[in-house]
Steps between C-alpha positions, in 0.01 A plus 500: 500500500542853378632495146754753369336625189715559186274732298533547122594864550773400750638260246495753214675756715775254590544387138514865379757589760729208397464587134584865564816397694608263220465778245741700715756210503404338833450130429513392861144359474297320241128449438516119564277492803210684316482253215259265675225752576175354333741246326435167660407322179805640311725406791369145513556463120862618538594290807332189359641520151713208376818703456478648859655248739488693828151396611540128456842495656380693800209246552773228513706703750191550730478118519877471569477768775195349675685281751697806617178700532336220704795502746502875540136604497299467818131482573292816460752652263395768253586504127535833333524468122671796325367485139308164511464462121244227433509395866597137425843510664349617826249211476779251476676652807192513708411143417857387553528649851155359584340641810774747581350809322229705674478792257608601153529845348552559128640844421517649148461839324261344255141421590469263204802306619355469848166385354680231295687373815177503701325286244778253500498478879127454553550136615738591782342398827560592869714801403383866535575678177537874428589679178674840533507740209820697530874501436819437690525864597208429733651191663524640855134609515380173350709292739396694804141468397527128443671442830234704691208314341654153531392263769860462602683833469851357541469189290778388265478637147611361167533758220490381137695694241486271199472534132836679467335806653812604700714540189263760358619726782771753393682465832457149631724539809330819610151341453598190707649712787202731517256211481678318783481804722121536440450123557678512838329818604151358441552154644723392790480128434653299210491646152588307189538606138470255213674643188483380140778626275596438141879479472733601218516265206801475271257505201381864520325470161260245656437740789408784263279259293303411818395863526463578130134411471189704420348416838797648677498809277133556579578481875805723506350771276184531714645765740557736200142426385385637835653831400346494154812409302419331172671176414562634148704789638809276522643157513580252787858385523609216728859401569726346765733751668812298559657768717204512740398133432132580444231489240406850402180590302466854378264699293675723240296789354523526127311831477415794712205459728324663796266362774309734728236474776407676823787304668781543254635659173777306342669554163699239315742553208626246250772281657380533865529170681278383786624202709189288523638211698815340638552147618830415659666165437757476779757239588417286801793632700391852427157424635638344819728805551209740469291302745781480748560873473131569562497316828302196410611137578493243222345189654480282190555517127351282218608522132348420173653591159574875505264538799539514872257496800629619836345489845612797707448588865528847651768566765 
C-alpha cells in the first residue's frame, strides 16, 4: 500500500509551530505525539517498568474482552492498529479471533516503533500485514488506500486505540467524532473501535510517580531535542492538574536560549514553559458521555483497577 510519509522536516516544522503558539499563551496542543519518534527502546522501558501498571492491566483486559470480540468480528475483517507499541496486544487479538482476520495495518509516526511491532509479529500466519508511517492527520488517505488495495473493499474493520493513546489528545470528544466520520466515509460495512483508557485514581501521587521516571523524561523531552534545545537549559516539572484531571509534564527554562535553523528561529527566556505532554485521567462516566456525544455506540465494557477497555461500533 502507499505509505503516508512523515518526514523529519515535517515533524520539526510541526513541533516548532506548537512551541511558538505555546510561547504566545496558546496551550491547546502539546508535544506528546512526537515523543515516540526514534524512541521505541525508551518507550518500551517506560511502559514495561515495574511502577507503570497500564501495560499489564491492558493485557488482562484484552483477555477479558476476547469473547465480545469473537462474537462481533466476522470473517475477512481487517485490523487497523493506531500506535501498535510492541505489537503484542494485536497478536493476542489476532490469535483470539482465530481465522477471522484477513489483513492487519500498524500505523505510527515512528519508524522505530513500527519496526519493533513488526519484529514481534513475525510469527503471525495467514494475515496480510502492512505498516504505515504517518499520523492520525492522514487517516482518511490511509484508510482509503487500505480499502482499495484490500481483497475485500467493504470488509468489517476493527480499529485498535490502546495504550491510553486517546487520553493524550487535547480534545477527546472532537477526535472521536472526526474519527467516526472518517471511518464511516471510507467503509460502508461494520466498523469497530477498541479503546484502552486509564481512569482517574483517588491516589494522584501514585499517578504522578508512574510518570516520574528517567525513561519517561527522555521520551517527552525528545521533541525539544529535535529543535536543538539543550536539556541543561531548564528543568522538567511533572504534576497532576486536579482541575483538568490530567498529568502534565512541562519544561521550564531556567536561562535565556535561542534555537535556529532554516525552518525556524525561536527565542526562549527564563521562566518560559513548554507543555511537553498531557495524559487525561477521566472518570468512567465522563468517558461514556464523550463517546455518546461523538456518535459511537458502546457495545461492551471491561474494567480492571483504574483501567477500562471499551468496544465501540460506529452508527
